[in-house]
Every structure is written in C-alpha cells, then in structure tokens.
C-alpha positions as CSV (number, residue, x, y, z in Angstrom):
1,A,10.0,225.9,-42.6
2,F,10.6,222.3,-43.7
3,T,11.4,219.1,-41.8
4,R,13.1,216.1,-43.2
5,V,11.2,212.8,-42.6
6,A,12.6,209.6,-44.0
7,G,14.8,211.5,-46.5
8,V,11.8,213.6,-47.7
9,W,11.4,217.3,-46.9
10,I,7.9,218.2,-45.8
11,P,6.4,221.4,-44.3
12,S,7.0,221.5,-40.5
13,Y,3.3,222.1,-39.8
14,L,2.6,218.5,-41.0
15,G,4.4,217.3,-37.9
16,H,1.2,218.0,-35.9
17,W,-1.4,215.2,-36.5
18,N,-4.3,217.6,-36.7
19,E,-2.6,219.6,-39.5
20,A,-1.8,216.5,-41.4
21,A,-5.3,215.2,-40.9
22,G,-6.7,218.5,-42.2
23,L,-4.5,218.3,-45.3
24,S,-5.5,214.7,-45.9
25,L,-9.2,215.7,-45.6
26,V,-8.7,218.4,-48.3
27,L,-7.1,215.8,-50.6
28,F,-9.9,213.3,-50.0
29,L,-12.5,216.0,-50.7
30,A,-10.7,216.9,-53.9
31,A,-10.7,213.2,-54.9
32,M,-14.4,212.9,-54.1
33,L,-15.0,215.9,-56.4
34,A,-13.0,214.2,-59.2
35,L,-14.9,210.9,-58.7
36,E,-18.4,212.5,-58.2
37,P,-20.8,210.0,-60.0
38,I,-23.3,212.8,-60.7
39,L,-20.7,214.6,-62.8
40,Y,-19.9,211.5,-64.7
41,C,-23.6,210.9,-65.4
42,L,-24.2,214.5,-66.6
43,A,-21.2,214.4,-68.9
44,G,-21.6,210.8,-70.2
45,E,-25.3,210.3,-71.0
46,Q,-28.0,212.5,-72.5
47,H,-31.1,210.8,-71.1
48,V,-30.2,210.9,-67.4
49,A,-32.3,212.8,-64.8
50,M,-30.8,215.8,-63.2
51,F,-28.4,214.9,-60.2
52,D,-28.9,211.2,-60.9
53,E,-25.9,209.1,-59.9
54,R,-27.2,205.8,-61.2
55,C,-25.9,205.5,-64.8
56,D,-23.3,203.3,-66.6
57,A,-20.6,205.9,-66.2
58,G,-21.5,206.7,-62.6
59,E,-21.6,203.1,-61.5
60,R,-18.0,202.6,-62.5
61,V,-16.8,205.2,-59.9
62,I,-19.3,204.7,-57.1
63,F,-17.1,202.3,-55.2
64,P,-13.9,204.4,-55.2
65,Y,-16.1,207.4,-54.4
66,S,-17.6,205.6,-51.4
67,V,-14.1,204.7,-50.2
68,M,-12.9,208.3,-50.4
69,S,-16.1,209.6,-48.6
70,T,-15.6,207.0,-45.9
71,A,-12.0,208.2,-45.2
72,A,-13.1,211.8,-45.4
73,I,-15.9,211.3,-42.8
74,L,-13.5,209.5,-40.4
75,L,-10.9,212.3,-40.8
76,Y,-13.6,214.9,-40.2
77,F,-14.7,213.3,-36.9
78,M,-11.0,212.9,-35.9
79,L,-10.6,216.7,-36.3
80,L,-13.7,217.2,-34.1
81,T,-11.7,216.0,-31.2
82,D,-10.2,219.5,-31.0
83,L,-13.5,220.5,-29.4
84,S,-12.4,218.6,-26.3
85,V,-10.6,221.8,-25.1
86,I,-14.0,223.0,-23.9
87,S,-13.5,220.7,-20.9
88,T,-10.1,220.2,-19.2
89,R,-11.0,216.7,-18.1
90,V,-12.2,215.7,-21.6
91,S,-9.1,217.2,-23.1
92,A,-6.8,215.3,-20.7
93,Y,-8.7,212.1,-21.6
94,V,-8.2,212.7,-25.3
95,L,-4.5,213.3,-24.8
96,V,-4.2,210.2,-22.7
97,C,-5.9,208.2,-25.4
98,G,-3.4,209.5,-27.9
99,T,-0.5,208.4,-25.7
100,V,-2.0,205.0,-24.9
101,L,-2.5,204.3,-28.6
102,Q,1.2,203.7,-28.9
103,E,0.8,200.6,-26.8
104,V,-2.0,199.4,-29.0
105,G,0.2,199.9,-32.0
106,L,2.9,197.7,-30.4
107,Y,0.3,195.1,-29.6
108,L,-0.8,195.0,-33.3
109,V,2.8,194.6,-34.4
110,G,3.3,191.7,-32.0
111,L,0.0,190.1,-33.0
112,T,0.9,190.4,-36.7
113,F,4.2,188.7,-36.1
114,F,2.5,185.8,-34.3
115,V,-0.2,185.6,-37.0
116,L,2.4,185.4,-39.8
117,A,4.5,182.8,-37.9
118,F,1.5,180.5,-37.1
119,A,0.0,181.0,-40.6
120,C,3.2,179.8,-42.2
121,A,3.5,176.9,-39.7
122,I,-0.1,175.8,-40.4
123,C,0.5,175.9,-44.1
124,S,3.4,173.5,-43.7
125,L,1.1,171.1,-41.8
126,E,-0.9,168.4,-43.6
127,H,-4.6,169.1,-43.1
128,D,-7.9,169.2,-45.0
129,S,-9.3,172.5,-43.7
130,G,-10.3,174.9,-46.3
131,D,-10.2,177.8,-43.9
132,F,-6.5,177.4,-43.4
133,R,-5.4,176.7,-46.9
134,G,-2.6,179.1,-47.9
135,V,-0.9,181.8,-45.9
136,P,-3.4,184.7,-46.7
137,A,-6.4,182.6,-45.7
138,S,-4.7,181.3,-42.6
139,G,-3.6,184.7,-41.6
140,L,-7.1,186.2,-42.1
141,N,-8.7,183.5,-40.0
142,L,-6.1,183.8,-37.3
143,Y,-6.9,187.5,-37.1
144,K,-10.6,186.6,-36.8
145,I,-9.8,184.2,-34.0
146,S,-7.8,186.9,-32.2
147,F,-10.8,189.3,-32.4
148,A,-13.4,186.7,-31.7
149,M,-14.9,186.9,-35.2
150,F,-14.2,183.3,-36.2
151,S,-17.4,181.3,-36.7
152,G,-18.4,178.4,-34.4
153,R,-18.8,176.2,-37.5
154,G,-15.1,176.8,-38.2
155,Y,-14.2,175.5,-34.8
156,G,-16.4,172.5,-35.2
157,D,-14.7,171.6,-38.4
158,L,-11.4,171.3,-36.5
159,D,-12.6,168.4,-34.4
160,D,-11.5,165.8,-37.0
161,Q,-8.0,167.4,-37.3
162,P,-6.3,167.2,-34.0
163,A,-2.9,168.4,-35.2
164,L,-4.4,171.6,-36.6
165,L,-6.5,172.0,-33.5
166,I,-3.4,171.9,-31.3
167,G,-1.8,174.6,-33.5
168,I,-4.9,176.8,-33.1
169,F,-4.9,176.2,-29.4
170,A,-1.2,177.3,-29.2
171,F,-2.0,180.4,-31.2
172,V,-5.0,181.3,-28.9
173,V,-2.8,180.9,-25.8
174,T,-0.1,183.0,-27.3
175,S,-2.1,185.8,-28.9
176,V,-5.5,186.0,-27.0
177,V,-4.3,185.1,-23.5
178,F,-0.7,186.3,-23.4
179,L,-0.7,189.4,-25.8
180,S,-4.1,190.6,-24.7
181,N,-3.3,190.6,-21.0
182,L,0.1,192.1,-21.7
183,L,-1.7,194.9,-23.6
184,V,-4.0,195.5,-20.6
185,A,-0.9,195.7,-18.3
186,Q,0.9,198.1,-20.7
187,I,-2.2,200.4,-21.0
188,T,-2.6,200.4,-17.2
189,C,1.0,201.4,-16.6
190,A,1.0,204.0,-19.4
191,Y,-2.2,205.5,-18.1
192,R,-0.8,205.9,-14.5
193,A,2.4,207.4,-15.8
194,C,0.9,210.1,-18.0
195,R,-2.5,210.8,-16.3
196,Q,-1.3,213.7,-14.1
197,D,1.0,215.1,-16.7
198,M,-1.7,215.2,-19.3
199,L,-4.1,217.0,-17.0
200,G,-1.6,219.8,-16.7
201,Y,-0.8,219.7,-20.4
202,A,-4.5,220.0,-21.1
203,R,-4.7,223.2,-19.0
204,V,-1.8,224.6,-21.0
205,I,-3.4,223.8,-24.3
206,R,-6.7,225.4,-23.2
207,G,-4.8,228.5,-22.0
208,K,-3.3,229.0,-25.5
209,I,-6.7,229.2,-27.2
C-alpha cells in the first residue's frame, strides 16, 4: 500500500517514525560502506598497511564518512527506544516525550522568526561589532545568545555601542524571557493533557507485542 505525501507516493509503512528511521539507518549504512576509507586505501595505494584508513585517498572521504556514521549512530539509539515497552511507565514517558516534542518544534519556529527579524534589523543599524556583521553572523550569534552559548567577551564588546546593546536586550527579552517561559507553559499543559491517555496507550502497545 502507498500513501501520498506532498504529492509523492511513498510506502504506507513509512508513516511510522520507527520504520522510516529503520530505512534511513539502512541508507546511511550503505553510504558508510560506499565511503569506507579502508576500501579507498586498499584500492588506491600499493604500500598501505592492511586495514589502514590513513592514506591520501582515504583522507578525502573521512569527513563525509564520519558524518554518515554520526547520523547512523543517532538513528540506532533512536530505534532503541522501542525497548521502552518493557516497562509501562517508561513506555508512557517515551510517548509523552514524542507528543511534547511538537511544542518544542513550535518554539524553534518562533525563535527562528525572531532571530531572522532581529538579525536583519541589526544589520541595518550602524555599528562596529564584528560579531554582528551580516545576517548569517548576526543570526548565528543570536542563536548563541538564546542558548547561553555567547561568550562574555562578546557582551563586553557591546558596552561601547549602546544602540546595538539595546537591540540585543530587546531580543533577549523577546526570545529568552518570553518564548522560553511560553515553552515551559506549553509543555506543562501538553503533559497534563496527554499523561493519562499515554499511560493507557502504552498498555495497549505492550499488549500487542
């Protein structure tokens, strides 16, 4: 059976996240095999030790290989959450986490909107800060401010630029204070709404196994 998603027909089983994650894991593993540095070293050079990945041909594919392996490991551990059916309470907790993640997604959408708005506004302001020169650099540093990753030195450099500092203060109030507290309120309400239902749903899923 097939299901139409965004005008594209896909197998119906891919509608379940764990099935889609399993297929993605297979594709990443196939890509890892195609980018295996050891195979490139064996095929490309004659004086390379057996199973050695450090050669000219292997060095060129090590980074994309590491990206694929990172994604594969994350998918593997995501699939391990299926073991939560061993305990009804743990299974209910995992299901609640999946439901609450929708609120986190909405928060990230709202945060991205404010980051883009303030990044464009800051770029139109006359200032001498190198950290906020250009929309990409401004957006990246605003994300760092949102997640408390911006350096203290960067804040110190803003002391001589009051107009830019006021703009950063406005962004902090909007994103860190308002959006973060709104996220907490949304997660609290969503958790209360679905906690009891998910406990019963977890029992149903465990009964099917």
